[in-house]
Every structure is written in C-alpha cells, then in structure tokens.
N, C-alpha and C positions, 0 to 999 in steps of 0.2 A: 766261471761264468755259470750261474745258476740255467736250468732248463725251463722253460714253462711249456708245458704240453698241450695241445689241442682241447684236451678236456677242461685243462684250467682256463684256456682263454674262452673256452664256452659258459663254464661257470662267471667268470668274471663279468662276461656279458650281461647274463641272465641278471646279476647283481647289480651291477654299476648303472646299466640301461634301464633300471626299474620295469623291468619286464617278467621276473619270478614274483609269485603272488606276495609273500611276505614282505618282498622288496620293492613293492610299489610306491610312487611318490605320494605327499599328501597334499599337493596343491599344483595347479597347471604351472605356476612361476617356477617351483622346485623340480618340476620334470625339465622343462624347457631348459634351466640351467645346468641341470647333470650333463643333457645332452650336447652342451655347447651350443644352444641353439636348435630349432626346429625348422626342417626346410618349407620354406613358405612360398617357392614359386607356384606350387599348384594351392590354392587356398584350403581346399579340403582337407588336405595332407598335416596341416597344423593340429586340426582338431580329429582326425582319424589318429595320428601319434601320441596326442594327449591321450584319448580314450586308452589306449592300450599301456598306458604307466601310470594312470591315477584311478583308483578304484572308485566306482560310482561318480565320475564326474560327468556332466551334461553338456549339451550344444550352448546353453544358457550360462553355466558357469565359465565357458573357456569364451563366448564373448564378452563377457561381466570384465574377464581379466582384460582383453583386448581395447575394449571400448569404451566400458564405464569407469573402471578402476584405473584405466590407462598404466596398470601394473606391466605390460608387454607392449615390446614395439617391432614392427615389421621393418628390417633394415637389410640393405643389400651388406654382404658383407664376404666370407671367404670363398674362393674362387667365383667372385662376382655372381655369388649365388644368394636368393633372397633368404633371409632367416626371420623367425621370431622368437624373442629373445626377452627376458625381463630386463628391467632397466639398468641394472648394475652390470649385466653383459653387454648390453646395449652401447653403453658406454666406450665399453673397450671395443667392440666391433667398428664403433664409428671412427675412434682413433686407430687401430691397428690395421683395420682393413680397408673401410671406405674411403676416408679422407686420401688416400695414397692414389686414388683413383680421378680424383677430382680434374686435375690441371689437364690429364688425358682425354678424358671426356669431353672436358670444354673445348678443347683444341679440335677434336673431332667434329663435335657440333658447329664449330666456327667453320670448318672446312665444307659440309653440307651446306649452310647457309651460302657462303660463297659460290658454292659450286651450283648452285640450286638459283643463282640469280637472286635471292629474297633482300640482300645488301650488299654494298661495295665495302663496307666497316663492320664486318662479323663480329669481331669481338666486342666493341662498344656497343653494337645493336643488342647482341646477347646480353651483356652485361646489365642495360637498361631494361630491359625486359624481364631478366631475372627480379630486379627490384623494383617493378612495376606490380609483378605478379605475388610478390610476396607481401608489398605494403596492401593489395586487395584482400590477399588472404587476411591478414591482421586485422583489417575491418569488418571483413564479412563473417568473418569465423568457418567454420570447416566447411569445405565446398567441393563439387566435383570439377574435373578440367570443364567440363559443358558450361558449367555457370561462370568460372572464372572468365572464359573467353569472351564473354559478353562484357566484361568489365576491362579486359586488356585487350584490346584489338588484336594487336601483334599476335597472340597465342595462336590466333585462326590461321595464320601462314601454313599451308603443306609443300613439305620439301621432296623432290624425286630423288631417289637413290638407286645405285646399281644399274643404270642405264645400259643395255646391250646385255646382261647377264640375266641367267634363270631365277636370280633374287630380286630383280628390279621390283620398284614398288614407290609407293609415298608415305611419308608419315607426318603427322601434324606437329607442328611446334609446341603445342602444349604438352606432348608427351615428354618430349625431350627437356625442356624448361623443369618440369616438375620434376622431372627424373634427378635433373642437376642439382634442382634446391634439395631435395631428399638425399643426394648423395653426398651434400655440402654440410648436412646436418642442420639444416635451416626448418625443414617442413617434414611431415610424417605421416603415415599412411593410417585413416580412422575408418570408421564403421562403412562398410562396402553397400553398394546398392541391391537389394535383392536378400538372396537366401548366404550362408555361410559358405556356400560355394563360389560365390561371386568373387572376381577381382577387379571391380571397377568401384574404387575405394573414393573416399571422401579425402581432403587434404587438410594439415591444418599446421600452424606453426608449432615448431617443437617443443615451446614451452607450456603447450598442452599436456605434454609427459614429464616435461624437466623443466620446472618454474623458472630454476636459477639459471639454465642454459646447460648445455652438455659438459663445459667445464674445458680445461685443459689438462689433458692424459697424454704424455711421452709415447709416441707409437711404439717404440721399441720397448717401452714396460708393458703397453698394452698387448703385444704379440706374446711376450714372455707367458703374460697371465692367462691369455688364450690358450698358447700351449700346453701350459701347467694344467688347465683345466680338461685338456684334450687327453693329455697322459693318464690323469685319475680314472677318466670315464673309458677310455678307447684301448689304453696301454694294456700290454707291451703292443708297441707299434714301430716301424721301421722309419729311418730316413724317407725312404719314399714314399711310405704313407702319410706323414706329416705333410711335405710337400703336394703330394695330391689332394689332400684333405684342405689345405692353407690355400694353395696358390701363390705361396712367397716364395721367395729366391732362398736358394740354399745358404747364401750368406745371411741374408735376415732370420731364418731357422736357426741356424749355428750362434747368432748373435744372442738370440733369446735363450737357445739351452745353455749356452755359458753363464747365464744367472739363475739356471736352476740347478736343485741338487738331483743328479740323473744316474742310474745306473744300467749297465747291458746286462742284456739276457739272451738266451738262446732261442730262438723260435725256429724250429724245423730248419735247424742247420742256418739260421740267418741270425744276425744281431740286431736285436729290438733294444727298445728302451722303456723303463720305467722310471718313475720318481724313487727317488732312494729309500724314502719311506714308506713305500708302498711295495717293495719287494717279495714280502710274506705272502704264501698262497692264500687265495681268497676261498673260503668256505663252500663247497659246491649248494646251491638252493635246491629245495624240491623241485621236481617235476613241473614243468610248466609247457602253455601253450600261447601264443600269440600271433594275433593277425596285423599285419604292419601295412600301412600303405603305401602308394608308390612314391618316391623319394624320399623314403623314411629316414632319419638320420643314422640309423644302427645300421643298415647295408651300403650306406654310402659313406660310412666313417673310415674305410681303409681303401688303399689302393689293391692290395694283396688280398683276395676273397676267399680262396679255395677252401681255407678252414672252415668255413660255415657255408659257403655256397655250395661245393661239390658238383654235381654233373648238370646243374639246373640253370646255368647262364641263359642259354638260347631261348627257353621258356619265356624267361623272368625279366630279361633286361632288352631295352632297344637298342638299334644301332650304334645310338650314340650315348651309352654306357648309362641311361638312365633305368632305375629298376621300378618295376610295377610291383602290383599289391601281393606281399608274400605272406606264407604261413611259416611260423617258427617253432621248432620243439627242442627245447634244452639247448640252445644256442646254434643251432644250425637250421637252415632253410630246408622244409620236407614238401611245402606245395606252394599254391597260389591260388588268390580268390578274385573276385570280382563282384559286378551286380548285372543283372541279365536284365531283359527290356521289361519284365514286369516289378523291378526294381527289389528283388529279391536278390539275397549273397547267395551266390554259388561259388563252389571250391572245387580243386582238384589236387588230392594228395599224389606226389609225383615218385614215391619212393614205399617200399613196405615199411608199415609202421604196426604196433601193437594195437590190440582192440581196444583198451584203454586209452591210448591216443587217439583212436579214430573217434571213439566218444566224446574226447575233449573238444576236440577239433570240433564237432558238430555242435557243442555248446557254446563254444566262442563264435561261431559263426550266426547263433541266435543271437548272442549278446550284441554284434556288431550291427545286425540288422534292427535290433531296437533301438540302438542309438542313431542311426542313418534316419528311422523313420522312413517315411514317403520323398523324402529327396534324393534326386538322381545325383548319381557321383559318377563323374566322368573323369577318369587320371589326365593330368595334361598329355602326359607320354603315354600313349598306347603301345603296350608290351602283346607278344605271341599269346602268351597264355590268358592274359587279360582279356584280347579282342574275341579270343575263341569263347570264351566265359560267357561274354556279354551278348553273343546271339540270342 
C-alpha cells in the first residue's frame, strides 16, 4: 500500500482545486465542475470561490454564466446543501442527490399543512398547489415568490411550526412549494433581486436551463460519477470523508465504489482511496496564497481536517461546523479574513510565516478588495475570527 504524505496531499490540493497560480481554471464552469459544485448556501461564496480559482474573472462574468448563458444552476445536492454547478454536473446531482429527498420532503410538508389546520387533505391540496404554481411560472416567465402569490392565492398561506419550542415560528407556503418544485427538478433559481450577495431569487421552469428537460439518469450511476469526480479532486479520502461530504448511506457509497476502479493508499495510518489511474504522485506546484470565502468547497471537502487546518478550528469554524473566510498557503490554512465596517478587506495571520508569504497575503487582500468593490459581504454563518475582524 503506497503512502501519501501530508505534503503530497497539500500539493494535490493546490493543483486539483485550481488554487496554485499555473493551475487556475479557464472558466467559471470549469472551476465549479472541478470542485464538484460550489457551495451556494451563501450567495457571495459562489463569487468569491470562483475569484480564487479563475484568473481575471469578474462579478459580471460569473453573473453571465449563472443568469444569461445559464450554463450554471443552483441546486440542492449533497448533504442537503445548496450548490452552484455546471449543467452536466447539475443533472447528476439532481438524479443522485436531490431526487431521493422529494418524497420525504413532500410528506413533511403535508404534515405541516395538516398540523397547521390549512387543509384536511394535505397531499391532494399540495399537489394541486404545486401544479398551479408551475403553470403560473410557465405563463409569466421568471418571477419572484411574491409575484406568484398574487397569481396563486394558496401560496399566501402561513404555517405555524414548533409550537412550545425555542424554534417555534411561521413559514410561508410559497417558500416550501417553490422549494419542492426545485427539488423535483421542475424549476430553477434565476437572477436575484439586488446585488450578487442577494438570496431572493426569481424562479423559472427548468427548461430555461435544460430545453429538453433533465432527462432520465439512473440514481446509482449518478452517485458513481459524482464520487469519481470527488476522488479526482479531493482524493485521497477515507470512507468517512466520502460519507460526510455526500450525506449518502454506506451501502449507496459502496455500490458506487464497486463500479469504479479504486486503489487503497495509506494516509497518516488510515486507509484512504484514490482512483486506480490516479495513484502516481502529483508534481508540487509553485508557492501560492489564496483567500477563500466562508463555506468554500475546499475546506468543506473532508471530515478529517487536521492535515490542512492545524490548530485553527476554534477561530475559523462556528459551532455547527461551518467555516468562515480563510487564508491558505501551499495547501494549509494560515489565517482568516473579513470585511470591516468601512468595507475594507482585513485579515489576521495566525502562525509564523516568512516575509515573502506575508507580502503575498497582503497582495491577495488587495486583489480581493478590488473584486468586491463597494459591496458589503457578510458571511451567512459568522465565525469567531471573522466577527472580530468585522468590528
């Protein structure tokens, strides 16, 4: 069994994640595809993740891919997490991850409707409302939830949940119905209201991205192809890493791996996996520095993180395991960054580094600030160091 050292893993990270200078991606779609999707729960993360991986990219170029060329789609995928993915990958994510959630989410919504006293026949009522909403979208074209509510009265209903608990509240039926239609692959998220940091999206029928529809993709084959992509970009990885990243069962993962040619390697005393045709060492890239956003797919790619995170977990992660903005050097985290009240990019290096790295970090901070411009970027999940820097 070949041993893959930490230094080799860090070299692979710089190369395969398009972070080392000469290995940057050429296009928005290429960067998103290489990362097996960009985390999109926080809208700004998509833009900042692309900026770190595509030389010379602008906000306008990323918006063009998402909303004009529609070569990218925001889609709920692995771990019930929102991703932005090129269309070929989005088709796989829909079949392998999103579709498996539809039945359970509809059942859950029917329960909310019944418990909230909205209807005595929640399954039929919900089905009728979904169809009416989809028809309204086909007639009107891209629309916000509020605009659809004026056309489909049932969408204006409010549901109470969690009564008697600390998470009690209300939710709009429109939010859940649109979520279900998207989860079912019938509609997609279009251009948002406001700036590129907004999460209030227009909705449109899925044929705006896929004129011939998503098509039929076998879920098992889709998961197989997604894991193959993950192993190329994130490998070597353990079964625990794959299970954590994907959110799939051990049985589903083993079935997918059974269709792939996979080899075992030793990583710090643990058995990890690589594609059989990818066992050769990766040539180390030149020295590099990167500013990655909160929820970037690189740090969120593994369950086992010590080899790149070191002692910085308390400063950079929140209590739920979400990472904030981080600074990387040659495949490991060395600090964190944020935006202060004057909208200037500020940062803190958390360990001793050379004067050369210090200079490179300062230059990268200027580049990030130029990209952001006057936009206020506040991470969806605040972390200790980012919150300190934001003051």
